[in-house]
N, C-alpha and C positions, 0 to 999 in steps of 0.2 A: 571201923570207919564205914560210913554209908557210901553207896555208889556215887551219890551226888558230891560228897566231900572229896572222894578220890578223883572225880572228874574235874572239880575246881582246882585241886592241887596240880593236876596235869596241865591245865590251862595256864596257871600261874608260872609253872616251870617253863612252859613254851614261850611265854612273853618276856620273862626276865632271865638273863643268862646266869645270874648268881644272886646269892642272898644279900650281898652288900648293895647292889643296885636296887633291888626291891625295897630294902629298908630305907635307902635314901629317898626314893620316890614317895614312900609312905610317910616318912618324916616331913618331907616338903609339903605334902598334901595336908597333914595335920596342922602345920603352922602357917599355912597360907591364909592371908586375910583379904577379903574382898573377892576372892576367886573360889568358887565352890561353896562348901557348907561347913558350918561349925558342927562338930560331932561330939555328942556326950553319951555316956552310958555304954560305950563299946571299948573293948581292950585294944591296945595298940596293935596286937597281932591280927585282930579281926579287921581293923581299918586297913592295915597293910595288905591283907589278903584280898579285901574288896577292891582296893586300888589296883592291885596287880590283875585281878580278874577283869576289871573294867577295861583297862588298856585302851588301845585305839582300834576302831573298827577295821577288820580285815576280812577278806573273803575266806570261806572255809578251806582248810587244807585238803589235800586228796584223801587223807585218812579220816577226816571229819565228814566227807560227803557221803 
């Protein structure tokens, strides 16, 4: 796993407390009509990971500074 992938995974884990919540948000984003984008050509896991990574803007944590 590359350093960038490892960093992305850590960001995802920091934003979503558990796999179930992350999956629910990803599923909602996939099926949403009129809000966001229609995505083709990506796996469900890739879409969920990107949704988790995007999250809401927050200031950097003390560890990220």
